[in-house]
Structures are given as C-alpha cells and as structure tokens.
Residue frames relative to the residue before (quaternion, step in Angstrom):
aa qw qx qy qz dx dy dz
X 1.0000 0.0000 0.0000 0.0000 0.00 0.00 0.00
X 0.4174 -0.7144 0.5095 0.2362 3.60 -0.98 0.94
X 0.4756 -0.6504 0.4987 0.3195 3.55 -1.07 0.67
X 0.5956 -0.5673 0.4310 0.3709 3.61 -1.18 0.52
X 0.5752 -0.5972 0.4379 0.3475 3.54 -1.19 0.65
X 0.0816 -0.7747 0.6265 0.0267 3.54 -0.88 1.01
X 0.3294 -0.7714 0.5040 0.2059 3.61 -0.39 1.19
X 0.3270 -0.7221 0.5830 0.1784 3.48 -1.11 0.83
X 0.7124 -0.4638 0.3124 0.4239 3.58 -1.27 0.24
X 0.6609 0.4935 -0.3163 0.4685 3.64 1.01 -0.70
X 0.5900 0.5495 -0.3702 0.4615 3.60 1.12 -0.56
X 0.6680 0.4922 -0.2865 0.4789 3.57 0.91 -0.92
X 0.6453 0.5171 -0.3164 0.4648 3.59 0.98 -0.85
X 0.6532 0.5158 -0.3197 0.4529 3.62 0.96 -0.82
X 0.6553 0.4983 -0.3123 0.4741 3.59 0.96 -0.82
X 0.6644 0.4966 -0.3052 0.4679 3.60 0.92 -0.85
X 0.6413 0.5136 -0.3213 0.4709 3.59 1.01 -0.77
X 0.6449 0.5186 -0.3124 0.4665 3.59 1.00 -0.78
X 0.6632 0.4921 -0.2995 0.4778 3.57 0.95 -0.85
X 0.6362 0.5182 -0.3286 0.4678 3.59 1.02 -0.76
X 0.6434 0.5187 -0.3232 0.4610 3.59 0.97 -0.82
X 0.6451 0.5048 -0.3230 0.4740 3.61 0.95 -0.83
X 0.6530 0.5169 -0.3165 0.4541 3.60 0.93 -0.83
X 0.6753 0.4952 -0.2991 0.4575 3.62 0.87 -0.93
X 0.6661 0.4896 -0.3078 0.4711 3.59 0.88 -0.90
X 0.6494 0.5124 -0.3198 0.4621 3.61 0.94 -0.82
X 0.6515 0.5134 -0.3174 0.4596 3.58 0.95 -0.82
X 0.6658 0.4947 -0.3051 0.4679 3.60 0.98 -0.78
X 0.6853 0.4935 -0.2921 0.4488 3.57 0.91 -0.88
X 0.7941 0.3497 -0.1704 0.4671 3.59 0.82 -0.94
X 0.5033 0.6337 -0.4511 0.3763 3.61 1.19 0.07
X 0.4662 -0.6519 0.5170 0.3007 3.55 -1.16 0.61
X 0.3974 -0.6981 0.5343 0.2632 3.56 -1.00 0.81
X 0.0983 -0.7920 0.6021 0.0258 3.55 -0.87 0.96
X 0.5680 0.6117 -0.4386 0.3330 3.52 -1.22 0.35
X 0.7949 -0.3198 0.2602 0.4451 3.47 -1.32 -0.47
X 0.4339 -0.6701 0.5332 0.2801 3.57 -1.06 0.76
X 0.1037 -0.7989 0.5923 0.0139 3.55 -0.88 1.01
X 0.3238 -0.7122 0.5918 0.1943 3.56 -1.16 0.75
X 0.1031 -0.7769 0.6202 0.0327 3.56 -0.81 1.06
X 0.0476 -0.7865 0.6156 -0.0158 3.55 -0.76 1.11
X 0.0068 0.7960 -0.6051 0.0119 3.56 -0.87 0.91
X 0.0216 0.7709 -0.6351 0.0437 3.50 -1.16 0.78
X 0.7348 -0.4105 0.2932 0.4533 3.55 -1.28 -0.05
X 0.7338 0.4423 -0.2371 0.4580 3.59 1.06 -0.69
X 0.8013 -0.2304 0.1359 0.5352 3.63 1.20 -0.01
X 0.4305 -0.6663 0.5414 0.2787 3.52 -1.37 -0.32
X 0.1367 -0.7720 0.6180 0.0587 3.54 -1.19 0.71
X 0.1011 -0.7705 0.6277 0.0455 3.55 -1.11 0.76
X 0.0846 0.7899 -0.6002 0.0931 3.57 -0.89 0.97
X 0.5020 -0.6288 0.4844 0.3435 3.62 -1.00 0.69
X 0.5272 -0.6543 0.4440 0.3111 3.57 -1.00 0.82
X 0.6965 0.4691 -0.2844 0.4626 3.60 1.11 -0.57
X 0.6160 0.5002 -0.3570 0.4928 3.61 1.26 0.19
X 0.3488 -0.7632 0.5096 0.1901 3.57 -0.55 1.17
X 0.3508 0.7276 -0.5501 0.2117 3.53 -1.16 0.63
X 0.3943 -0.6847 0.5622 0.2442 3.50 -1.39 0.13
X 0.1523 -0.7640 0.6220 0.0789 3.54 -1.13 0.73
X 0.2023 -0.7602 0.6080 0.1070 3.56 -0.83 1.03
X 0.0776 -0.8015 0.5929 0.0014 3.56 -0.71 1.12
X 0.2683 -0.7679 0.5581 0.1642 3.60 -0.43 1.16
X 0.0141 -0.7958 0.6051 -0.0202 3.55 -1.01 0.83
X 0.7349 -0.4303 0.2794 0.4436 3.59 -1.23 -0.02
X 0.7189 0.4199 -0.2549 0.4918 3.62 1.14 -0.52
X 0.7111 -0.3274 0.2596 0.5655 3.58 1.25 -0.41
X 0.6915 -0.4778 0.3446 0.4181 3.58 -1.24 -0.40
X 0.1971 -0.7292 0.6457 0.1121 3.52 -1.06 0.90
X 0.2235 -0.7854 0.5672 0.1067 3.58 -0.88 0.98
X 0.1591 -0.7674 0.6192 0.0495 3.54 -0.84 1.12
X 0.1291 -0.8035 0.5793 0.0458 3.60 -0.80 1.01
X 0.0997 -0.7787 0.6193 0.0144 3.57 -0.84 1.11
X 0.2778 0.7451 -0.5669 0.2152 3.58 -0.75 1.07
X 0.8538 0.1325 -0.0987 0.4937 3.57 -1.07 0.75
X 0.6362 -0.5599 0.3094 0.4313 3.60 1.02 0.85
X 0.6407 0.4304 -0.3517 0.5297 3.56 1.15 0.72
X 0.1517 -0.7685 0.6147 0.0921 3.54 -1.24 0.46
X 0.0643 0.7833 -0.6176 0.0305 3.56 -1.13 0.66
X 0.4873 -0.6037 0.5279 0.3455 3.53 -1.29 0.29
X 0.2964 -0.8036 0.4971 0.1384 3.54 -0.42 1.27
X 0.7870 -0.1343 0.0940 0.5948 3.58 0.98 -0.82
X 0.0144 -0.7862 0.6172 -0.0282 3.49 -1.21 0.65
X 0.4724 -0.6965 0.4622 0.2795 3.59 -1.06 0.66
X 0.4251 0.7169 -0.4686 0.2929 3.61 1.23 0.06
X 0.5856 -0.6448 0.3652 0.3285 3.60 -1.03 0.70
X 0.7740 0.3925 -0.2237 0.4436 3.64 0.87 -0.78
X 0.2987 -0.8131 0.4619 0.1904 3.64 1.26 -0.21
X 0.2524 0.7829 -0.5255 0.2172 3.62 1.12 0.61
X 0.6356 0.5459 -0.3268 0.4372 3.58 1.02 -0.78
X 0.6510 0.4994 -0.3112 0.4795 3.60 1.03 -0.75
X 0.6857 0.4869 -0.2749 0.4660 3.58 1.00 -0.84
X 0.5202 0.6645 -0.4109 0.3449 3.64 1.20 -0.31
X 0.4161 -0.7437 0.4426 0.2792 3.60 1.15 -0.44
X 0.7320 -0.4337 0.3309 0.4081 3.53 -1.38 -0.36
X 0.0980 -0.7240 0.6729 0.1156 3.50 -1.36 0.45
X 0.0091 -0.8399 0.5424 -0.0194 3.59 -1.07 0.62
X 0.6677 0.4696 -0.3059 0.4900 3.61 1.23 0.17
X 0.6462 -0.5241 0.3849 0.3995 3.54 -1.23 0.47
X 0.8329 0.2236 -0.2158 0.4580 3.53 -1.21 0.80
X 0.5135 0.5840 -0.4600 0.4286 3.60 1.16 0.35
X 0.0723 -0.8186 0.5697 0.0141 3.57 -1.11 0.59
X 0.1750 -0.7240 0.6570 0.1167 3.50 -1.43 0.37
X 0.0373 -0.8044 0.5924 0.0250 3.58 -1.12 0.55
X 0.1504 -0.7123 0.6768 0.1092 3.51 -1.23 0.70
X 0.2213 -0.8410 0.4805 0.1133 3.56 0.15 1.28
X 0.6552 0.5080 -0.3552 0.4318 3.66 0.85 -0.74
X 0.7538 0.3542 -0.2006 0.5159 3.61 1.09 -0.66
X 0.4340 -0.7442 0.4197 0.2856 3.61 1.31 0.25
X 0.4505 0.6539 -0.4732 0.3816 3.58 0.88 1.00
X 0.0294 -0.7911 0.6107 -0.0195 3.58 -0.90 0.99
X 0.0836 -0.7884 0.6095 -0.0032 3.58 -0.84 1.06
X 0.1461 0.7843 -0.5976 0.0802 3.61 -0.88 0.89
X 0.3578 -0.7153 0.5680 0.1942 3.52 -1.30 0.53
X 0.0270 -0.7899 0.6124 -0.0156 3.55 -0.97 0.94
X 0.6827 0.4949 -0.3733 0.3868 3.52 -1.33 0.37
X 0.6093 0.5910 -0.4120 0.3312 3.50 -1.32 -0.33
X 0.4777 -0.6187 0.5387 0.3143 3.51 -1.38 0.11
X 0.2845 -0.8120 0.4919 0.1335 3.58 -0.44 1.21
X 0.4511 0.7278 -0.4424 0.2666 3.62 1.20 -0.10
X 0.7286 0.4379 -0.2530 0.4620 3.61 1.06 -0.61
X 0.5006 0.6726 -0.4245 0.3419 3.60 1.22 -0.04
X 0.4547 -0.6573 0.5267 0.2896 3.52 -1.19 0.59
X 0.5541 -0.5934 0.4447 0.3783 3.60 -1.10 0.49
X 0.4415 -0.6885 0.5014 0.2822 3.56 -1.11 0.59
X 0.7476 -0.4209 0.2740 0.4345 3.57 -1.29 0.07
X 0.6006 0.5893 -0.3662 0.3973 3.61 1.09 -0.53
X 0.5927 0.5796 -0.3656 0.4232 3.61 1.20 -0.44
X 0.6805 0.4941 -0.2998 0.4503 3.58 1.02 -0.76
C-alpha cells in the first residue's frame, strides 16, 4: 500500500506562487483604467500616442496616401483621408474612453483609452 501524499515546502510554495499569479493577472485585467485620456492612432507605418487634451494634427501614411487626424477641444476626428467613400470623415468626433474611428481602406485605426469611466453616460445599448 502506498503512503498518503505529504506535501513538501516547495509544493506549497509552487501552489502559493500560482495563486498569487492568478490574483495579480485578474486584478490587472479587471481593474478600471484611470487617468488622462489618450488618443492612440495606428497605421501600416507605425503608431502615435497623444493626450486628448493636447491639440494637434497627426499625419498617418497609408497605402492610399495620408490620413489626417485632428485633435482639439478634448475630441478627435479624421479630418481628411484619400479613401474613396469618406465614411471615416463623416463619422464625426469622438471624445470618451473606448470610442474608436477607422479608415479601413487606408488601414488607419484611432481609439481613446484611459480616464475614469464612472462619470460617463450609458450608451444606446443599455436602453
């Protein structure tokens, strides 16, 4: 008959380390991001990051030409793009965390991250 399993100190340390890792990863994934709102722009030629409260223009080269992103007054929009249908330009301004714009023909993606989401109003999907 085999003796019962008796955990050793390294067995206990491994289990505790695993539980700590799960706790840390869960805390990072499910925590709310706080702080300054940032505009993240990505295209085929690179990525750009700019605070939403800092006015300026970002030129993003793409396969069709340059797409211009305009940041002003805590809002961002695609000012011009060489794409044929101009849907991205017609999309208008965004100014809250987790909102995004895209110019798919020119491979440009714009999104806002950060901030404290507690003061935001619910979107249309809530109703």
